C-alpha positions, -999 to 999 in steps of 0.1 A, spaced: -751 -543 -354 -727 -570 -370 -713 -573 -401 -687 -594 -420 -666 -584 -450 -660 -611 -477 -628 -605 -496 -623 -619 -534 -587 -632 -522 -585 -667 -540 -580 -693 -514 -580 -669 -484 -604 -678 -456 -631 -654 -447 -622 -624 -422 -646 -607 -401 -643 -569 -396 -632 -558 -363 -657 -549 -338 -637 -516 -330 -641 -505 -367 -678 -512 -368 -686 -494 -337 -667 -463 -350 -692 -460 -381 -718 -448 -356 -696 -424 -337 -680 -408 -368 -716 -393 -375 -720 -375 -341 -726 -338 -341 -702 -332 -314 -668 -324 -331 -646 -338 -304 -665 -371 -303 -664 -373 -342 -628 -366 -344 -618 -391 -317 -638 -417 -336 -621 -409 -367 -588 -412 -353 -597 -446 -337 -610 -459 -370 -580 -447 -389 -556 -464 -363 -575 -498 -366 -576 -498 -403 -538 -489 -404 -533 -517 -382 -552 -541 -404 -534 -531 -435 -500 -536 -417 -512 -571 -407 -524 -577 -444 -490 -565 -459 -470 -586 -434 -485 -618 -449 -465 -608 -481 -492 -617 -507 -495 -594 -535 -531 -596 -543 -553 -578 -531 -532 -548 -525 -552 -537 -495 -569 -557 -466 -604 -569 -467 -613 -546 -438 -599 -516 -454 -619 -525 -487 -651 -528 -466 -644 -496 -449 -638 -477 -481 -670 -490 -497 -692 -483 -466 -677 -449 -463 -684 -439 -499 -720 -451 -495 -725 -433 -462 -717 -400 -481 -753 -399 -493 -768 -401 -457 -784 -372 -441 -781 -387 -407 -765 -363 -380 -732 -353 -394 -726 -385 -412 -717 -368 -443 -688 -347 -427 -676 -375 -406 -674 -400 -435 -658 -376 -457 -632 -369 -432 -623 -405 -426 -622 -412 -462 -598 -384 -472 -576 -395 -440 -577 -433 -450 -564 -424 -485 -536 -406 -469 -525 -430 -445 -531 -462 -466 -514 -456 -500 -522 -491 -510 -557 -480 -519 -557 -466 -554 -575 -433 -560 -591 -448 -591 -610 -475 -571 -625 -448 -548 -636 -426 -579 -651 -457 -594 -671 -464 -562 -683 -428 -561 -695 -430 -596 -712 -463 -592 -730 -457 -558 -736 -419 -558 -740 -407 -594 -769 -426 -600 -795 -396 -597 -787 -360 -604 -820 -349 -591 -815 -362 -555 -801 -339 -532 -784 -365 -509 -766 -384 -533 -754 -352 -552 -739 -340 -520 -725 -374 -513 -708 -374 -547 -693 -338 -542 -682 -346 -509 -666 -378 -521 -645 -360 -548 -637 -334 -522 -623 -362 -499 -602 -375 -528 -588 -340 -535 -581 -333 -497 -562 -365 -493 -535 -349 -514 -531 -380 -537 -547 -365 -567 -516 -349 -581 -497 -382 -582 -522 -400 -600 -521 -404 -639 -532 -374 -658 -564 -392 -669 -576 -397 -635 -567 -362 -626 -587 -348 -655 -616 -371 -649 -620 -359 -613 -616 -323 -623 -643 -326 -650 -667 -344 -625 -661 -315 -601 -667 -290 -628 -700 -305 -641 -713 -312 -607 -709 -276 -594 -726 -264 -625 -756 -286 -622 -770 -271 -590 -764 -236 -576 -761 -248 -539 -732 -269 -552 -711 -238 -566 -695 -227 -534 -681 -260 -523 -673 -272 -559 -650 -244 -567 -633 -246 -535 -626 -283 -543 -612 -271 -576 -590 -244 -562 -573 -270 -539 -565 -289 -571 -548 -260 -585 -527 -258 -553 -514 -293 -557 -504 -296 -591 -474 -281 -608 -475 -255 -634 -467 -277 -664 -497 -302 -654 -520 -272 -649 -512 -257 -683 -514 -288 -704 -544 -305 -687 -564 -282 -665 -563 -247 -681 -580 -258 -712 -610 -268 -689 -614 -233 -672 -600 -210 -699 -632 -201 -715 -649 -194 -680 -620 -171 -670 -622 -152 -704 -658 -142 -700 -648 -109 -681 -670 -89 -658 -703 -91 -680 -707 -125 -670 -687 -128 -639 -702 -147 -610 -684 -150 -574 -673 -185 -583 -657 -173 -615 -638 -144 -598 -626 -170 -571 -613 -192 -599 -596 -162 -615 -579 -151 -585 -568 -186 -575 -553 -192 -607 -536 -159 -608 -523 -166 -573 -510 -200 -581 -499 -196 -619 -492 -159 -623 -476 -167 -657 -509 -179 -672 -531 -152 -658 -508 -122 -662 -513 -84 -667 -519 -88 -703 -547 -115 -699 -563 -91 -673 -561 -62 -695 -577 -80 -724 -606 -97 -706 -611 -78 -674 -605 -40 -687 -576 -33 -662 -541 -49 -657 -550 -50 -619 -583 -67 -610 -589 -43 -580 -582 -11 -600 -606 16 -590 -622 13 -627 -633 -21 -616 -648 -12 -581 -682 -10 -594 -681 -44 -611 -664 -58 -579 -690 -45 -557 -718 -63 -578 -698 -96 -574 -696 -92 -536 -733 -84 -535 -739 -117 -554 -718 -137 -529 -746 -131 -504 -761 -165 -517 -736 -183 -498 -751 -172 -465 -747 -181 -436 -711 -189 -450 -688 -163 -460 -679 -169 -496 -644 -177 -503 -641 -150 -531 -647 -124 -502 -617 -139 -483 -593 -137 -513 -607 -100 -520 -600 -90 -485 -565 -106 -483 -554 -89 -516 -570 -56 -509 -557 -53 -473 -521 -57 -485 -527 -27 -509 -525 2 -483 -528 29 -509 -562 17 -526 -577 2 -492 -595 33 -481 -612 38 -516 -621 1 -517 -636 1 -484 -658 33 -489 -671 21 -522 -678 -16 -515 -686 -18 -479 -697 17 -466 -717 26 -500 -726 -8 -516 -730 -32 -485 -743 -8 -458 -770 6 -480 -781 -30 -497 -810 -50 -486 -812 -67 -453 -799 -99 -465 -768 -83 -478 -762 -57 -451 -746 -86 -428 -718 -90 -455 -706 -58 -441 -703 -71 -407 -685 -102 -422 -663 -80 -440 -651 -62 -411 -650 -94 -387 -624 -110 -415 -604 -76 -423 -596 -65 -388 -567 -92 -382 -553 -82 -416 -552 -46 -411 -527 -20 -394 -541 2 -367 -547 32 -390 -566 9 -413 -587 -5 -385 -596 30 -376 -608 35 -413 -627 2 -416 -648 7 -385 -664 37 -403 -693 59 -389 -719 40 -413 -709 6 -401 -708 15 -365 -742 32 -366 -756 -1 -381 -737 -21 -355 -751 -1 -325 -787 -1 -340 -788 -40 -343 -773 -43 -308 -798 -19 -292 -828 -38 -307 -825 -75 -300 -853 -82 -324 -836 -66 -353 -828 -86 -385 -790 -85 -380 -789 -87 -341 -772 -120 -342 -746 -109 -368 -738 -77 -347 -734 -99 -316 -711 -122 -334 -690 -93 -348 -685 -80 -312 -676 -114 -300 -650 -117 -328 -636 -82 -320 -630 -93 -285 -614 -124 -297 -591 -106 -318 -580 -82 -292 -571 -110 -268 -550 -128 -295 -533 -97 -308 -497 -87 -293 -498 -51 -309 -511 -26 -284 -518 0 -312 -542 -24 -330 -560 -34 -297 -565 4 -289 -578 10 -324 -607 -13 -320 -614 -2 -286 -613 35 -296 -633 31 -326 -662 20 -302 -657 47 -278 -656 78 -302 -681 90 -323 -704 76 -338 -696 54 -311 -700 61 -274 -682 59 -242 -715 42 -229 -713 16 -256 -721 -13 -231 -750 5 -213 -765 15 -246 -762 -17 -263 -768 -38 -231 -736 -61 -240 -701 -65 -223 -684 -54 -255 -660 -27 -242 -654 -47 -208 -642 -78 -230 -620 -56 -252 -606 -39 -222 -599 -73 -205 -580 -84 -235 -555 -55 -236 -516 -62 -230 -499 -40 -205 -487 -14 -231 -522 -9 -242 -536 -7 -206 -509 20 -199 -521 40 -229 -558 36 -223 -551 46 -185 -536 79 -197 -564 85 -221 -590 81 -194 -570 105 -172 -573 129 -200 -612 124 -203 -616 130 -166 -595 163 -167 -611 175 -199 -646 162 -195 -646 149 -231 -635 121 -253 -627 142 -283 -619 177 -295 -653 185 -306 -672 214 -288 -681 202 -252 -720 200 -248 -734 213 -215 -739 184 -190 -716 159 -207 -687 170 -185 -700 153 -155 -710 122 -174 -677 119 -189 -658 122 -156 -681 97 -140 -673 72 -168 -636 78 -169 -636 74 -130 -655 42 -131 -632 29 -158 -600 37 -139 -612 16 -109 -621 -11 -135 -587 -16 -149 -572 -17 -112 -597 -46 -102 -597 -64 -136 -582 -99 -128 -569 -107 -163 -550 -73 -170 -513 -74 -163 -507 -54 -131 -477 -33 -126 -468 -14 -96 -465 21 -112 -496 20 -130 -516 10 -99 -499 35 -80 -505 63 -103 -543 56 -106 -546 55 -68 -526 89 -66 -547 105 -94 -580 97 -77 -569 108 -43 -555 140 -58 -587 150 -74 -608 137 -47 -593 161 -17 -569 187 -35 -570 215 -59 -543 219 -85 -532 254 -83 -502 249 -106 -491 219 -125 -457 201 -122 -444 193 -158 -433 158 -167 -452 143 -137 -478 115 -145 -502 124 -118 -497 161 -113 -486 172 -148 -522 184 -159 -550 201 -142 -588 198 -150 -598 221 -179 -629 228 -160 -630 229 -122 -643 196 -106 -677 199 -91 -684 187 -57 -701 155 -70 -669 146 -91 -648 151 -62 -671 129 -41 -670 103 -68 -633 103 -71 -630 99 -32 -655 68 -35 -635 54 -64 -603 60 -45 -614 42 -16 -624 12 -40 -591 11 -55 -572 12 -21 -595 -15 -9 -584 -36 -39 -548 -28 -35 -551 -36 2 -563 -71 -5 -539 -79 -34 -514 -106 -29 -479 -93 -20 -456 -80 -48 -426 -90 -29 -404 -116 -45 -411 -142 -15 -448 -137 -20 -477 -134 3 -463 -163 23 -442 -139 43 -461 -107 38 -495 -92 47 -518 -85 17 -515 -51 3 -477 -53 2 -455 -36 -25 -424 -52 -40 -402 -31 -16 -421 -43 14 -441 -11 22 -479 -10 23 -495 4 -7 -514 28 17 -482 39 31 -470 53 -3 -505 70 -7 -500 85 27 -465 99 17 -480 111 -15 -508 130 6 -481 146 28 -463 160 -1 -495 175 -14 -500 191 20 -466 204 22 -466 216 -14 -487 248 -9 -475 262 -41 -490 238 -63 -519 224 -42 -546 233 -20 -571 210 1 -606 212 -11 -616 213 26 -597 237 48 -577 220 76 -579 229 110 -549 229 135 -562 200 153 -566 180 121 -529 188 113 -517 177 148 -537 145 142 -521 140 109 -486 147 123 -491 124 153 -501 96 128 -472 101 107 -449 99 134 -464 69 151 -463 50 118 -427 55 116 -421 40 149 -443 11 140 -423 7 108 -392 3 130 -406 -26 151 -424 -40 121 -389 -42 103 -376 -66 132 -405 -91 122 -432 -80 145 -465 -89 129 -485 -70 154 -465 -38 146 -474 -43 110 -509 -47 117 -512 -15 139 -492 3 110 -518 -9 85 -548 1 107 -531 35 115 -524 44 78 -559 35 67 -573 56 95 -550 84 85 -562 84 49 -599 86 65 -590 119 82 -597 134 46 -632 125 48 -641 118 85 -617 137 107 -641 142 138 -643 103 146 -610 91 132 -588 116 152 -601 101 185 -595 65 172 -560 72 163 -553 85 197 -567 52 214 -549 32 187 -516 46 197 -521 38 234 -530 3 224 -498 -1 202 -476 12 232 -492 -14 257 -490 -42 231 -454 -37 226 -444 -36 263 -421 -65 271 -443 -76 301 -471 -62 320 -461 -56 355 -478 -77 380 -487 -72 416 -504 -38 413 -539 -36 424 -564 -7 420 -572 12 388 -547 -7 368 -563 -41 373 -595 -27 362 -579 -11 329 -590 -31 299 -564 -51 281 -552 -34 249 -565 -63 227 -601 -56 241 -597 -19 230 -585 -31 196 -616 -53 193 -639 -25 201 -624 -3 177 -625 -31 150 -661 -38 158 -669 0 155 -652 2 121 -672 -28 109 -704 -8 115 -694 18 86 -706 13 53 -669 9 39 -656 -20 21 -622 -7 27 -623 -6 65 -639 -41 66 -610 -54 45 -584 -38 67 -602 -50 98 -602 -86 84 -564 -84 81 -557 -68 115 -579 -93 133 -561 -121 119 -528 -107 134 -541 -99 168 -564 -129 171 -537 -151 190 -538 -122 215 -575 -124 224 -585 -124 261 -618 -137 274 -633 -104 275 -622 -96 240 -639 -129 227 -670 -119 248 -671 -87 227 -672 -104 195 -699 -131 208 -722 -103 220 -722 -90 184 -727 -124 169 -754 -137 190 -787 -141 172 -814 -117 179 -844 -127 200 -830 -157 219 -834 -159 258 -802 -149 276 -800 -182 295 -806 -204 266 -772 -202 251 -737 -201 269 -702 -205 259 -678 -222 283 -643 -209 285 -617 -225 305 -586 -205 320 -556 -217 337 -573 -223 371 -609 -231 367 -639 -231 343 -662 -202 342 -694 -200 323 -708 -168 310 -745 -164 301 -749 -144 267 -763 -110 271 -792 -98 250 -772 -84 219 -803 -71 200 -793 -34 205 -756 -40 198 -765 -57 165 -785 -25 156 -755 -3 164 -725 -24 152 -740 -45 123 -726 -42 88 -755 -20 76 -750 -10 39 -724 -34 31 -723 -53 0 -716 -85 21 -743 -78 47 -761 -109 59 -790 -110 81 -792 -126 115 -820 -152 118 -836 -165 150 -827 -200 157 -846 -225 176 -828 -241 204 -829 -277 218 -840 -284 252 -804 -293 263 -794 -254 260 -763 -262 238 -752 -237 214 -766 -245 180 -744 -256 150 -749 -223 131 -739 -203 161 -706 -222 165 -698 -217 128 -701 -180 133 -677 -181 163 -652 -202 143 -655 -177 115 -647 -147 140 -617 -164 153 -603 -172 120 -570 -191 122 -571 -192 159 -599 -215 159 -595 -252 171 -613 -278 150 -647 -288 167 -654 -323 177 -684 -342 190 -671 -339 226 -682 -309 245 -650 -307 265 -633 -298 230 -656 -270 226 -642 -256 260 -608 -263 251 -611 -242 217 -623 -211 238 -595 -216 261 -569 -218 234 -582 -185 219 -581 -166 254 -547 -178 260 
């Protein structure tokens, strides 16, 4: 589309409008806010540049450039358009243009609006366009600098226009309120007060939401005009929010529902004023929200949600608890439970807003007030399950460090008491509460967005371990973990659940980046700031519990053999720590494996004890300076220590434990450079896809003297025994079709490379390179 603007400037030549300006007219009507605003900025920049060029010529007439004149005219006419978001975009640009180019007189714009848009008061488009045009003039901020005649003219036009149609009322009074905010008191008293005085003197009998909004705005900006005497004379009380006015105030609030889906501006003002009055807030909320809105018609009930949404950011913690009242929460839960309910969308929007408030709020007591209101009656600790939302999870994810600490303390209390309140405990609810509290403790440890502090993480792990494997005979005053005992004895199911959750927490801690100042670059995962493994701190805690027989007793009697295995493990770990302190990564890995197996003694002592013995033997051989050569006989047939370790790791992988799999992953990375040919073959036997012929696949491994080729053995039985059955990360092996040349297929190679980890050498198209990779691993 091309267009040219002709300016009546005497002998001036005709000047075309810039293509950049013309193109922007289409873009400022886009629905997408970012595109519309970007186009608005671009157009304003081009028009500002055109005006500067026009001013540089030095001619006095006309005062603004032809391009600006064309733009103003087209912007005004476009306000009547219903195309996309044209009305919003055109009014925004018009307002900014008046602000950025002061050479454009406000009077010229008002004249254009009246000539082009005030032609028909029965057509919706032109009426909205006229109102948006005057609103743009007001928002430009230049109306206060205009002559009084222009100010009064625009104000009268707004006044008449908003009274012409009910749907223009809300926008019209907001434009009038913005005029009040821009003019000094003297100008208001002399020119504008006479225009609104009669309406503001009508009192409650003829009060509409728009009238009350104007009254509160005038009182806020010109308290000397609408003073206590004026209110007493025309509005019954010296304070508009006096309890004697609450019934009338409630009727006005109900009437504001006509602004739906928008929240009427008068409701925002009411909330701002009421929330500041801490003494009268409870009575106002009970009368207006709980009694009036929550029991109103369907169309008006949603106002209760909107009131809470806008009130929460203005309230203190104790006021938030009062605002999230039983009647309001019941209505919220009912509309979330039934997605087809009338206010389901409004209820979801409220939950979204509450989560946003918690994320942006820095005060822990206010954050917890919102969260606890949903978890306590008439809410429920199973809020998310009942409503099929992630509301509580989102709220927890937004808590700051102090709030998380308080929430953790409360969860421990729920676990110990079996209830979330001081009310009478119902039969059957204790297990449910303990299960939920235990699960939440795991959740706050695993949540990636929560601030993690060492002490909090360690306390949660200790708490779960204590109640998974021990009985508290006597509490230790002041201790954050052992300071309280369960109100009711823990059932076997609760203890087992605590053990499962402890393993889940330990797994998370074990894979967490190091807390050390030098970071994970120089430390294995799962390392605390002092260099100790998390699991080492927990083993020390477990040992303290075992030694303190006055306060604690194991849930399962421990045999002499068990205690010997435990003591041996502790002693071996201390030896390993000495070597690890000298920078030995293998010693660190053995230590990590021994500690985690030591913890598993509490749940599977029969198998773990034997593994710990083998592990100690492997450690001794691994730390020998050099294996003596020249000896024959049995020693040459004895398996290398790394082969035994690999077998141990493979056996641990067969267990349905994410914790052990995470430990195996870390340990294998450390011992990988020490792999021998036989150790590698053990891994390949497990990885070999089932159903292949033994002779079809082979892996060539080159040692220092010669090349040897091993045929793959049938691994079907070993896959059954050592596979990751029950793992959340379990993947099924599929049969592969092999080529006629007998080479290992690409998926099989990828599995080998994944098993080797960092020790793997990048593959090339050359067969010899594959042999070299295997040789490097064995060396």
